[in-house]
N, C-alpha and C positions, 0 to 999 in steps of 0.2 A: 199600514194603520198607524204605525208609530210615525210615521212620517209626518202624517197629522197632528201629531203629538208639537212636533217641532214649528209649525206655522205659532204655536200660541205663542213664541217668542219672538216672534218679528209683531206679531199683530195685537201684543196682549197692553199695548199701550193705548193702541187706537180703539180696542173693544172696551175698553174700560170709560173709556169717557164715552164711547156713542151708546152702548147699553143703560143709560142713564138718560136718556133725552129724556125720559117721561118724569124723571123724580127731581122734584123739587130742591133749590138749594136757599139759603140765604142769601141776600146781597149785601156785599159791603158795601162799608159810605167808602167815599171818594177815597180822603186820605188812608186809608186802610188797604184799601185795591190799588192805589199809587207805590207804598211801599212794601204791599206782597208781590207787585208786579214788576218791579221796578229792573230785576237781574235774570227772574224768572226764564225770559228765555233766552238770556247767554248762558244761563246754571249749569243747564241739561246738558249743554252739548259736549263733545268728547276733544274737541278741537278748539281752543282760543280764537276766533278769528282775527286778523290781523284788523290794524284799523282800513287799510283800507279794503278789506274785502265786505268791514261790518259798516259799513259806509256808505256800501256799492246798494243794500238793502236799507228797507222802511225803518228808522227807528221811531220806536214808540214811544221811550221815554222824552221824545221832544216834539211831540205832538197835540196838537188840539184836531180834535175831529166840529167841522162845521157843517150844519144841516140849513141849508137856506130853503124855506119857501115850499114845502112840501104837502104844499095845500090842495085842498079834493075838487075845488073850482077850476083850477090851473091844471091838473090831472085830467080832466076832462078833453083837454086837448094836446094829450101829449099822445103820439104817434109812431115811435121809434122803437117803443119797448111795451111788452105786457102791461098793464097797471098793476096785476096779484103781483107781477115778478118786481118790479120798482117798487113796492111797497114792503115786499118779503125782503127784499134786500136793504130797503134801508131802518127796517126796524132790526135785523142781522146786524149792522155797521153799528147802528146805535150800543147794541150789546154789546160787540168786539169791543169797544171804545170805553164798557161801564165794566166788562171783567178784567180791563189790563189797566183801570185807572186814567185813561185818557179823558182831559176834558173836552164837556162836549159844550158847545154853543151854539144854539138856534134863534131862527129867527123868520118871521112871515109878513108876506108882501100886500097890505091894506087886507088883511082877515076877517074885516069885516065889511068887506066888500065880494064884487064877483066874484073875485080871489079863491075866494071860501077858506076854511079855517084850517087849522094845519090835522093831516091823518090822525084820525081817531087813537089809534095805537100805538103811536110815536113816542109819548110825553112817560107810559106807564113803563115803556123799556128803556129808559134811560133818567131814573128818578135824581139823579145827580148832577143833568143838564143843566144850563143856564138860559134863559129866554130873554132877551135883548126884543124890545118893540120898536120898530122905527117909525120916523116922522115922515114918509110917501119919499123917499128913497128908493130908485128901482135897484143900485150897487146896495150891496150891505154895508160895502170897503166906504162910502159915504156919509155913515151915518158914526158920528162921535163916540154913542156907549156903545156901537158893536165894537168896533175897532180898540178901543180904550178895552174890551170884555177882553180881546185877544191879547192884545197885550200886557194885562195881567197876568195871563198865566207864564209868562216868561220865555215859552216854548218860539222855535221859530220854523217848524216842519206843520203845515196847512192840510189837513185832507180834507177836502171837499166835495159837498153832493147837493142836488139840487133841483129845483125847476123854473124854469127853463133852462135847459146844457147852455145855449148859446148867451144868455142874457146874465140869470141869477147866479150861476156859477162864473160863464166865463168871466165878466166885467170884477166880482171882486177877484177873482186867481189870476187875474192881469193884472191888475194894483198892488196885491201883494206882494208878486212876484217881482215887480217893479221896486217896492218899497225894501228886499233882500229878504224874503221867504222864500221857504222851498217851498211847490205847491203839488200835491198828489190830489187827481181828479177822479174819485168812482165813477164810473160811465153808466154801471148797471144800477145806480143808485138812484142815476139822472135820469130824465126824461127832455124831448125837445117836437114842436109842434111837429116835426119831419124829422126822415133821417140825412136829408138834406144840411136841414140847420145844425144838428149836430156834428155832422162829418166835418161841416165847414170851420164850426166852433171847434173840435177837435186838430184840428191843422193850427187854425190861428195860437191854441195854447201850447201846442208844440211847439212849436218853431219859437217861443218867447223862455221855452225851458221850462214847461209845465209837462207833469210828469200823468199819463193817464193809465188808470187800473182799475180792474173790479173789485170787488165785494170779496171775492175768496184769497186776493194778492191780499188786499189788507187783513184779513183773517190770517193767511199762512204765514206772513213776515210776523204777526204782531203774536202768536203763538211760537212758533220757530221750533220746537221740539216735543214731543212728547215725554220727554223725559223730565218730569215737573211733576211737583204736587196736584199741581190745579189742572191735570189731563182730562180728568170727567169732565169738568166746565166747559173747556174747549171741544171735548166730541159735541154735544148739545150746540155748540157755534155750530161748527160740520154741519151738521141735522137740519139746520134754522137756511143755510146757505143752498145747500144740496139736498132737498126731501130724500132723492134717491141714496145717500149713504146711510140709509139706514140699511140699508140690502148690504154694507159688511158688518155692521151686528151682526145682523141674519145669518152670512154664511159662516162668522165664527162661531158663533153659538153652535149651527148644525155640525160642522167640525167637531167640535169639541165633544157633542153629545157622543158622534160617530167614534169618537179615539176614546171615550171613556167604555162605551159599551163592547169597543174589540178588549181593551184590558181587561174588563172584566171575564171574558171567554177564554182570555187566556192563561 
């Protein structure tokens, strides 16, 4: 039974984050979050990555999150992902950016029309986000205010999610790439009218150098290590991306209980 105790060293940081899933935290301001999180994803590593190794992964310090047209009317046309999963991943993505101090810019296509309003749970998940209204442009990259907001961040890495993938995501992703931005598209926080539409858009974007990722990829590359003082907050985010992740906490707690009982009887 003593071998169970050794598991604690391996899973301590994971459990520290996950067991606190239900505990509230005070949301930091964007400025504070950016300052606090700027190097935490690297400071806890036992090996300092080479420039090449570091560049191989997503850099949260150069990123802007763009959430495009996550609207309830458009959701009714989405057929390549379950709507509940799409909504959950979009909210999680916003919370990841908030936790890491990544600027968030979001917009909607004709929110007073049939495309419908922004999903109601999203603004609450990203209090520091900037909303930019469009003037009818299908592509957000054709809106002067939107591009100006991106440029004002001074960052050159764009993380994009939206509805539809083949239009509202692909158009600005392709345009921004052509203008020198590095673009990541979060496929499971985006949706389209069919799997074919999504697949064709994905192939078109990849051909132009755009990188497809999932919400969990962005989470893990932003988080990078459990050896950081805000590990608990990151543990909560894993629970949101994967509700089954809570089982990690339950298994760990049960193992610790068994180890404690064994030590008490010896």
